[in-house]
N, C-alpha and C positions, 0 to 999 in steps of 0.2 A: 699860429694855429695851435689848437690843443693837441695833445698827444694821446694816443689810444694805447692801453695796456693789453697786450695779446699774450697767448700761451702757445709756446712752440715745443714740439717734441725735441728733447735732447738725447744724447747718448745714454744717460743713466737716469733720466727722469724728466720732469717738466721744468722748463726755464721760462721765466718771465722776461719778455723783451719789449722794449718801447718802440712803437712804430709811429712815424710821423704821418699825420693824416694827409691823404693825397687828394688831388682834385676830384671833382664829381666823376664817377665812373661812366655816367651817361655821356658826358662831354668827350671824355677820352675815347670811349668806344665808338662814337660817331666818326671821328676822323680815322680811326683804325679800320672801321668798316668800309669807309670810302676808299681807303688804300687797298683793302682786300678786293673791292669791287673793280678797281682799276686792274689789279693783278690778274684776276680770273678772266676778265674780258680780253686781256692781252694773250693769255694762254689759249683761250678759245679761238681767237683770231689766228694765232699761229697754226692751230690745227685745221683751220679752214683754208689755208693757203694752197696745199696740194690739190685738194678736191675742187676748189672754186676759183682760186686766184693764183694760178701758176706763174703769171707775169710778175707778181710781187715776190714770189719765191725766187724767181730767177734774178730779179733786179735789185731787190731790197735786202733779202735775207743774208746775202754775203757780207752785208755791212751792218745789219742790225738783227738780232734774234729776239723776236717778240716773246717767245715762250720762256727763254732764259730771263728776260727782263721781268716777266710776270712772277716767275718763281723766286727770283731774287727779292722782289718786293715782299712776297709772302714770307721769305726767310727773315727779313728784317722785322717784319711785324711779329713773327713768332719769337724772335729773340727779345723783342720789346716786352711781350706780355707773358710768356711762359714762366721764366724764373720768378717774376713778380707774383704770378698765380700761386706758385708753390709756397713762396714766403708768406703771402697773405693767409694761406690756409694753415701754415705752420705744421703740416702733417704730410709726410711722404705717402702714407697709405691713402689719405684723402685725395692727394694730387693724382696718384696712379689710378685710383678708382674713377675719378672724374675723367681722366684722359681716355681710359678704356671705354667708358660709356659714351664719350664724345666722338671717338674715332671708329670703333669697330662695328656698331650696328649698320651704318650706311655702307661702310667699307665691305662688309659681308655681302650685302645686297649687290653692290657693284661687282665684286669678285665673281659671284654666282652668274650674274648676267654676262659678264665678260667671258667666263668659261663656256657658257652655252653659245654665245655668239661665235666663239672660236670653233666649237665642236660642229656647229651647223654651217660654219663658214659664211656668216653674214657678209663679211668683207674679205677676211683672210682666215687661214686655218689657225688652230691653236698651235703655238710654237712647239716644236718637236721636243724641246727640253722638258716642257710641262707635261706632255703626254707620255714621254718615255720614262720620266722620273716623277710620277704624281705625288708619292708620299713625301719625298724630300722637298719637292717644289711647294707642296701645300704647307709643310712645316715652316719652310723659309718665309712664305707669305704671312703666315700667322704671327711670326716675330716681327713683321714689318721691316725686317732687315735684309730682304731678298736682294736689294741692289748691291749690298756689301757681301753677299754670299754667292755672287755670280749667277743668280737665277733671274731669268727674264720676267718682267712683271706681266701678269695676265691682263691688266689694264695699264696702258703706257704711263699714265700720270702717277701710278703708285710709287714710282721711283723716289719722288720727293718725300714720301712718308718715311722712307728709310733714314733720311737726314733728320727728320723730325724726331724719330725714335732715338737715333744716336745722340741728338741734342738732349733729349729727356734724360738719357742715361748719364751724360756728363753733368747736367744741371743737378740731378739727384745726388750723384757722388759729391759734388761741391757742397751741396746743402748738408749732407750727412756729416761730412768732415768739418762743417762749421766755418767754411771759408767764403762766406757770402760776399765779403768785401774784396775778394781777389779777382775781380772782373778784369782789371787792367793787366794783371799778371797772366791770367788765362788767355787774354786777347793777344798779348805779346807772344806767348808760347805758340798759339795757333798760327800766328803769322810767320813765326820762324819755321814751323812746319811746312807752310805754303812754299817758302823759299828753298827748302830741301826736298819737297815732295816730288819734284820732277825727276829725281833719280831713283825713286822707289818704284819697284815693279807692280803694275796693276794686276790684281788677281793672282798674286804669287801663292797665297795659301791654297786656293782651290786647285791650282795646277800641281802644286807639290804634294798635297795630301789627298786630293780627290774631292770633288764637289759635295758628294753626299756626306762624306765624313766631316767636312768643315761645317756643313749645316747642322749636323748632330752635335758637334762640340760647341758651337756657338749658341745653340738653343739650350744645352744643358747649363752652360755657364750663365746665360741670361736668366733662366728660371731660378737657378740656385742663388745667384747674386741677388735678385729681387726678393726671393723668399727670405734671405738673410736680413736684407734691409728692412723688410716689412714686419718680420716676426721675431728677430733675434734681439739679444741684449747688446750692450754698447760695443763690445769687441767684435761680436758677430756682425753687427751692422756695418762697422768699419771695414771688415773683411769683404762683405758683400758689395759695399760701395767701391772698394778698390777693384773688385773683380769686374763689375760692369763698366768701370771707367777704363780698365785695361782692354776689355773686349771692344769698346767703342773705338779707342785709339788705334788698336791693331787692325781692325776692319777698315777704318778710314785710311790707315797708312799703307797697308799692303794687300788689301783685297777689294778695293774700290773698283767698280766697273769703269768709271770714267778717269781714274788716276788720282794719286794722292794729292797732288797740288790743287787740283780743282775741287776735290772733296773737302780739303782743309780750308780752302778759300770760302766755301759755303758755310762751313762751321764758324769760321772767323767772322763772317757777315752776321750770323745769328748772335754771336757773343757781342758784336759791335752794337746790335739792337739793344741787348741787355745793358751795355754801358750807357747808351743814350737814355734809356729808361732811368738809370741811376742819376745821371746828370740832371734830367728834367725834374727829379724828385729830391734833389739836394742831397743825394747819398754819396756823390763823388764831387770833390771841390777842386782837386788839383788840376792845374793847367795842363800838365803832361798828359793827363787822360784824354783831353781833347785832341792832342796831337796823335796819340795812339789810335784813337777812333778814326781820325782822318787818314791815317796810313793804311787802313784796311782796304779800301777800294783801290788805292795806289799800288799796294803790294799785289792784290788780285790781278789787276790789269798788267802789271809788270811780269808776273808769273806766266800769264797767257802769252805775252809777247815773247818771253824768253824760252819757255818750255814748249808752248803750243799743245795740240791735242795729243800728240804721241801715239796715234792710232794707225800708222801706216798710210796716211792720207797723201795725196799729191801736194806739191808745193802751193798750187792755186787753192786747193781745199784748206790747207793749213793756214794760209793767209786769211782766207775768208773767216775761219773759225776765230783767229786772233782778233780781227776787226769786230765781228759780231758779238763775241763774248765781251770784249772791252766796252763797246758802246752800250750793251745791255746792262753791264754792271754800273757804269757811270749814270745811265738814265734811271736805274732803279734807286740809287742813292739820292739823286736829284729829286725824284718823286717823293721819296720818304722825307727829305728835308722840307720840301714844300708842304707836305701834309702836316708835318710838326708846326710849321709856321701858321698854318690855317686851322689848327686844332680848335680854336675858339670861334671859328667862323661857321656860318651856315653853309653846308655842303650839299651838292645835288642829291636829291632824295633817291633817284634811281641808283646812283653809285652806292649809297649807304644801304639800300635795300638789297642789291645784288651782293654787296659785301657780307651782309647778315647771313645770306643763304649760300655763301661762296663755296663752302665745303661740298654741298650738294651739287652746285653747278660744276665744280672742279671734277668730281668723280663721275658724274653722269654724262658730261658733254662728249667725252670720247666715244661713248656707246651710240649716242645720237649721230655723231660724225660718221661712224662705221655704217650705220643704216643709210645715211644719206649718200655715202660713197657707193653703196650697192645700187642706189637709184640713179646716180650720176656717174657712170663709169668714165666719161670723158668730158672734162670741163670745156674743151674747145668747141664742143657742139652746142653749148649753151651761151646765149648772148650775155653781155655784161649786165644789163638790167635784170636779166633772169637770174644770174648768179647772185646779184645783190638781194633779189627777192628771196632766193633760197637761204642766204645767210641770215636775213631778218627773220624768216620763218623758223629756222633752226634755233636762233637765239630765243625766240618767243616760246617755242616748245620746251627748250632746256630750262628756261626760267620758270615756266609753269610747272614742269615736273620737279624742279628743285624746290619750288615753294611747297608742293605737296609732300615731298620727302622730308623737308625741314619741319613741316607741321606734324606729320604723322610718324616719322622715324627719329629724326634728330631731337626734337624738343622733348618727346616722352622719354627717350633714352637718357638725355641729360638730366631731366628731373629725377628719374630713377637713380642715376648716378649720384646726384646730390644727396638724395636720402640715404643711399648705401654708404657714401663717404662720411656723412655725419654720424651715422651709426658706428662705423668702423673707428672713426676718430674718437667718439665718446667712449667706446669699449677700450680702445688703447690707452686713453688717459686714465680710466678707472683702474686698468690693470697696472699701469705705471705707478700711480699713487699708492 
């Protein structure tokens, strides 16, 4: 295949880099959208168990976590596409602008609705932490790192966005330092962190320094680091990259809500997705890389068995966690592998369509579930056909609302983000030249 010459921002100017032409984006996006569709439907089903299918919760959930399965598929997909998106753009500024316009507009809508639902107690009251510390909680949410700042999410699914943000910071730092080919090393380091993460205290920073102070420090470091990366010279950019990388690693290691080993296992999974992308596109050739990638789910499952949840659960609850986490991780990897094998095949249109609007489905469905729980306080009083009807109706409503939000919120915001990113990148290049 012919090569394309692209221009990338370097530390002190513009660098010409040769990029190998990749397969058709349409074909790649189809199988990735199908995986996103599978993932978001699994998460939605998980959130329907308590209000509609308590029998499945009681009998299946101790052995398989549908929600964890779904988000692990999401994390693999993010790892596969996000670093490649940054490298194709060749611009950190363009990448972050596109990400902000991709994530925040709909996120703001969901956060507002979630806050209102909590204040009027559609299903449950707003968590006391959010109402007692509104400024710190609001700032933590705006960074999207709230799950690492020991702040409860106003919408329960927001916690996964904290991992997306931490991954963006690490990927940005790697790009700025020019270590694009260090995927295998990064993956090995992350897995080593998983193996020692069980002895690291979860939430240690917030307990030691105070939650509000940690939010303030993390926000200042984040803003100053990104400002340095986006607007500074070579040395300043390197310092900014180091700052955001250290911030991400520290928060993952000692202030995670769920514990360091589990957080690092998630990040390892995302970097494994990156390694798979590089293998698929001929950027990694060494056989050892395949072994390292294959070790990621093995290490994640081993850590779950060895360390467990570490939350003061009963022995029975801890055993259920180990089984459900391990099964979810294994199934997520199997799903992703099958998706890769079928990437040139025609896939179900419904899955592809749901995957295309999966971000809207993901953020909006918990709000719909809250409203439904207000209408169905006791699932035992509803027949099984009735509960199935409710679930189909809820899915239909969520998909319809997600289609509208994608059309009128996500798409316009993404298009605006692309225009702003192009303008910012052009101005950056003109200034550098």
